[in-house]
Every structure is written in C-alpha cells, then in structure tokens.
C-alpha positions in Angstrom: 18.2 7.6 -6.6 15.2 5.4 -6.8 12.7 4.2 -4.2 10.9 0.9 -3.7 8.0 0.8 -1.2 7.1 -2.5 0.3 3.6 -3.1 1.6 2.7 -5.5 4.5 0.2 -8.3 5.1 -3.4 -7.7 3.9 -2.1 -4.6 2.1 -1.3 -3.5 -1.4 0.4 -0.7 -3.2 -2.9 1.4 -2.9 -3.0 1.0 1.0 -2.2 3.5 3.7 0.2 6.3 2.8 2.0 4.4 -0.1 0.2 6.2 -3.1 0.7 9.6 -1.4 4.4 9.1 -0.7 4.9 7.6 -4.4 3.3 10.8 -5.7 5.4 13.1 -3.4 8.6 11.4 -4.4 7.8 11.4 -8.1 6.9 15.0 -8.0 10.5 15.6 -6.9 11.9 13.6 -9.9 12.5 10.2 -8.4 11.6 6.8 -9.7 9.3 4.9 -7.3 8.3 1.3 -7.5 5.6 -0.3 -5.4 5.3 -4.0 -6.0 2.1 -5.9 -5.4 2.8 -8.9 -3.3 0.5 -11.9 -2.8 -1.4 -11.5 0.6 -3.1 -13.2 2.2 -3.4 -16.0 -0.5 -0.1 -17.4 -1.4 1.7 -15.3 1.0 5.2 -16.5 1.8 8.7 -15.2 1.8 9.4 -17.4 -1.3 6.4 -15.9 -3.2 7.4 -12.4 -2.3 11.0 -12.9 -3.4 9.7 -14.4 -6.8 7.6 -11.1 -7.3 10.5 -9.0 -6.2 12.8 -10.8 -8.7 11.0 -8.6 -11.5 12.3 -5.5 -10.0 15.8 -6.7 -8.8 17.5 -5.0 -11.7 16.4 -1.7 -10.4 18.3 -2.2 -7.1 21.6 -0.5 -6.9 23.6 1.6 -4.4 21.3 4.5 -5.0 18.1 2.5 -4.1 16.2 3.4 -1.0 13.8 0.8 0.4 10.8 1.8 2.4 8.7 -1.0 4.0 5.7 -1.0 6.3 5.0 -3.8 9.0 5.6 -7.1 7.2 7.3 -5.2 4.5 10.1 -4.3 6.8 10.7 -8.0 7.5 10.7 -8.7 3.7 13.5 -6.0 3.4 15.5 -7.6 6.2 15.3 -10.9 4.5 16.1 -9.4 1.1 19.2 -7.6 2.6 20.3 -10.7 4.2 20.2 -12.6 0.9 21.4 -10.1 -1.6 24.9 -9.4 -2.7 23.9 -5.8 -3.8 24.2 -2.8 -1.4 21.4 -0.2 -1.1 21.6 3.4 0.1 19.0 3.3 2.9 16.2 1.5 4.4 13.2 3.2 6.2 11.4 0.6 8.4 8.0 1.8 9.5 6.3 -0.2 12.3 9.0 -2.8 11.9 9.4 -6.2 13.5 11.8 -9.1 13.1 10.1 -11.9 15.1 6.9 -13.8 15.7 4.8 -11.5 18.0 2.2 -13.9 19.5 -0.6 -12.4 17.6 -3.2 -13.5 15.0 -0.8 -12.8 12.0 2.0 -15.1 13.2 0.9 -18.1 11.1 0.7 -16.1 7.8 3.9 -14.2 8.5 5.9 -17.2 9.7 8.1 -17.7 6.6 9.3 -14.2 7.0 10.1 -14.3 10.7 10.7 -17.8 12.1 14.5 -17.5 12.1 17.6 -15.7 13.4 18.7 -12.8 11.3 22.2 -12.2 10.4 22.3 -8.6 11.5 26.0 -8.1 10.4 25.1 -9.3 6.8 22.0 -7.0 6.8 24.0 -4.0 7.9 26.6 -4.8 5.3 23.9 -4.5 2.5 22.6 -1.2 3.4 24.4 2.1 4.2 21.9 3.6 6.6 18.7 2.5 8.6 15.8 4.5 9.8 13.1 3.2 12.2 9.6 4.8 12.5 7.4 3.4 15.3 4.6 4.7 17.5 4.3 4.6 21.1 0.8 2.8 21.1 1.2 0.3 18.1 -1.3 -2.5 19.0 0.7 -5.1 17.3 4.3 -4.4 18.0 5.6 -4.2 21.5 8.2 -1.4 22.3 10.8 -3.8 23.2 10.7 -5.4 19.6 11.2 -1.9 18.2 14.1 -1.2 20.5 15.7 -4.5 19.6 15.6 -3.9 15.9 16.7 -0.4 16.2 19.7 -1.4 18.3 20.6 -4.5 16.0 20.8 -2.2 13.0 22.2 0.9 14.7 19.2 2.7 13.2 18.2 6.3 13.5 15.0 6.0 15.7 11.9 8.2 15.2 9.0 7.7 17.6 5.5 9.0 16.5 3.2 9.8 19.5 -0.1 8.0 19.3 0.5 6.8 15.8 -1.0 3.4 16.2 0.4 1.0 13.5 1.1 3.9 11.3 -1.4 2.9 8.7 -4.8 4.0 7.3 -6.7 2.9 10.2 -4.4 5.0 12.6 -5.1 8.1 10.3 -2.0 7.6 8.1 -2.9 8.2 4.6 -0.2 10.8 4.4 3.1 10.6 6.3 4.8 13.9 6.4 7.5 13.1 9.0 8.7 10.1 6.8 8.8 12.4 3.8 10.7 15.1 5.7 13.2 12.7 7.0 13.8 11.2 3.6 14.4 14.6 2.2 16.7 15.7 4.9 18.7 12.6 5.1 19.1 11.8 1.5 19.5 15.1 -0.5 
C-alpha cells in the first residue's frame, strides 16, 4: 500500500500536518509521496495534472490518496479522469464547488464544473470525509453534499477550523487513527 498526500492552495508538502503524517506512515513501512504543486503562481488543474503525471506510475489499487482543501478537489478531478482504481480517498476539509470566497478565482479550473460522481466512485473503493463544525471557508451544506455524493464515511472534528496549521493542526491523530483502523 502507498499513500499520496495532496496539499491545497497556498500550501506545500511542508505545510499543515502533511510532514507529520508522512513521517508517521513511513515509520509503519509505507511509501508516501507528497507532490509539490504550483500555487498560487501557475495554479490550474492542468498544471497540477502535469505535475502529478510524474507520479502516476505509482498509482494502483493499493494507493490511498489524502487531500486537504483544494487537494480534495484535485483528487475528485483525478478520479474522474483516470482509468485506474485506488483503494481509498481521505478528503479533509473538502469542497467540490465555488464557495463565493476570495479563493474562487484561483480555484476556478478545479471547481467550475459538474462532477461525474458515478465515475469518481467507480475509481475508488472507499471515501472518508473529515470536516470541522466551524470551518470559515466551507459551509456545512457543502460538506454534507460531497459526503452524500460519495457515500463517504463522515468524521466531524469539533472546533477544528479549516483543519490546517492556523487551526492548530500540525498533527492529525484522528486521521492517522482512522487510516490505521480502516486499511490495516
């Protein structure tokens, strides 16, 4: 089994809880890839897919993808386009549409569309959603919609904000615990 962690807008492989999770998973013997995507300069779905093409040979039925924020929209787009199937997707602070916030313009190429939920579900065996009850960017109804569309297992994090460093998440034990329980 291998893991691919996808960061979001204005982030990097060194942001938030990504280095911590990478280290935790590697210490358990797993291969972990955390690609660096262009953001904010040259940020587009096309440029991210181009970067990801360097890692696509690693994607197989034992792959687990983990995305945060815009990284979840990237995963949805990837699963919609690929002919491969992955083991699981963990979507942290996910969204699938424009939100009427300051990041809409830079995120537009990922979100200004209707997703083919059946194709996405056919490309992944199991979905998990992690969201907080006080995310300042993502309304609860967006989280509910994506959870329902994917038949995902839903995990609410009380007072978790955007589940990023600014909200106190440089480590994310609940996510690691769920990964270990659900996939071992």
